[in-house]
N, C-alpha and C positions, 0 to 999 in steps of 0.2 A: 504494500499500500504505499504509494507515493503521497506524502501528507503535507508537506511544508511549503511547496513551490511548485507551481507548474506554469512554465512560460516557454516561447519558442526562442531560446537562446542557442544558437548553433545547434538547431534541431535536438535539444536534450539528449544527445548521444552520450552524455555524461550523467543521464539521469540515475539517481540512486535507486536501488531496489528494495523490497521488502518493506519494513517499517521504520524507513530511515528518512531523514532530512538534514537540512544543514541550516546555519544562521545567516551566511553571507556567500556570496558568488562573485569572485573577482577575476576580470579579464585583463590581461596586459599584452599589448601586441607592439612587436618592434618591426617597423617596415624596413625593407631594404630600400636601396636609393630609388629603384624604379617604382616602388609602392605597390608592386604586384605580387611579391612575395614577402615572406618575413618569419619571424618567431611568434609563437602564441604560448602564454602560460594561463592555465585556468586553475584557480584555487577555490576549494569548497572549505570554508571556514566553520568550525565547531560542528562536525558531523554528529548527529544525534539519533537516538533510538525512541520510539513512542512506548516501548516496553519498560515502564517505570517500576523501580523499587521504592515503595512507600516507607515511610519512617517506621511504621508499625511492623512492616516485614523485615526491615533490618534488625529490630529488637528480638524477632522470632526467626532468626535466620535458617533454622532447620525445618521450617514448615515446608509442606509439599509446594504451596503457591509462590513461596520464595525461591525454591529450586526450579520451578517452571519458569519463572520469569528469568532467571539466571540463563536457563537453557536458551530461551528465545533471544536474549541479548547477545548470547554466543553466537547464535545463528545470524544475527543482524551483523555482527562482526565479520564473520565469514563472507557475507556478502560484500563488505567494504574490501576486504582482502581480494574478493574475486574481481572487483574493478581495476584492480591494480595488476591482475595476472591473466585475464581473460582475453583470448584472441578477438573474441566478438567485439568488444570495445575499440580494439585497433581498426578492424574492418569498418565498423560504423564511422570511426573518425575519418577514414579515408575517403568515405562517401561525402563527407562535408568539405573535403579539401585538405585535411589535416593529416600528417604523418607524425604519430606520436612516438616519441624517443624516450620519455621516461614518464612513469607513473608510480607515485609513492604516497604514503601516508606518514605523518610526523606530528609531534606535539608541539603546540606554540600557546603561551598564556594559559596552561592547564587545560587546553582544548584539543580535540582531535581534528586535524586538518588533511585533506587530500589535495594533491597537486598532479596536473597533466602538463607536461611540456612538450611542444612540438614545432613543427614547421609546416608552412602552408605555401601553395601557390595560388589558390583562389578559395576565399572563404565562401561557402553555400549556406544560406539561410533558410529558414521556413517562409512560405509565401507571406509577403506583407511586410517582412524584415529585410534589412539589407544594410551593408557597409559598403558605401560607395566612395571612390576617389575622384573628386571633381577637379576642376581647374585650379582652384585656389584653396580648397578645404577638403577635409574627410568628413563625411557625413554617416552617421549612424542612425537608424530608427528602428524601434523595436517595440513590441507588445509587453506589457508588464503584467505578472500575475498579480491577483487580488490581495495576495499576502505580502507584496512588496512594501516595505515600510518607507524606505527612502533609497535614493541613489546617490553615489559618490562618484566623481570623476574629475579628471584635470582638463576637461574640455566645457564647452559652454552647453549646459542643459536646459532643456525645455521639457516639462512633464505635464501631462494631463493624467486623468484618472487612469487609463489603461494603457497608455503609450509614452514612449520617451523619444526624445531626439537630441542627440549630441552631436556637436560639431568641433572640429580642430583645425587650426590653420595647417595648410599643407606643408609649412615648414616645420612641423612637429612629427618627427618619425616614431616616437615612442608614445603611445596611449593607453589609458586605462579606464575602465569603469567597473564599479561594484554595486551589487544589488544586495540590500540588506533586508532581511525577510522579518516579518513580525514575529517576536518571540512567542513560542507556544508554551503553555503551562503543563501540558501533558506529554513532554519529552524531556530527555537528559542526555548529556554528553556520553560518548562511548570510550572516554579517556582511560577509564580503569581496565577496560577490556584490552585496550591497545597497550597499556603499560604491562599487563601480564603476557601477552603476546611477544611484545619486544623482549622482556626479561628472560623469556624461554627460548628465544632464538639461538 
């Protein structure tokens, strides 16, 4: 169940699976001199599961319900690992014009992050969304999910309820935008699962 955000951002080939979501999604693009090719970095900030362990369950850690939730969270974390290892992700990325060179997860500010790094020759978006290189500017237009709380960027942003447009001067070869998602009360970080996995590697 994809819960926290649905929007056509590079046709969500990077969509998380299972009961997963994230707090923010950041795109960084570094164009080559011709503005036709370049490097792209996509970061999922604070990957979360909606399988919550409630305070009363922590106090009764040996209950069947507590163990059931721990098992579900472990399965959610396995889905995160699969995003870094699955060939399907690589093929989906190539359909969008991206050759993924690195996929990994890491800890930052006590949260679990995921990052995808690649190169592109032509980024392909869903219908109605586009990143265009015009004569004097770079022009991005994109649909926003209803859960988008705010947008950060180093360009000029114009936002309506369900769309955003960002422009950058064509003298700027490095651009970024970040979508911050409304915080959900019924989800929590998978950082503890990541730490246990990392320590056992």
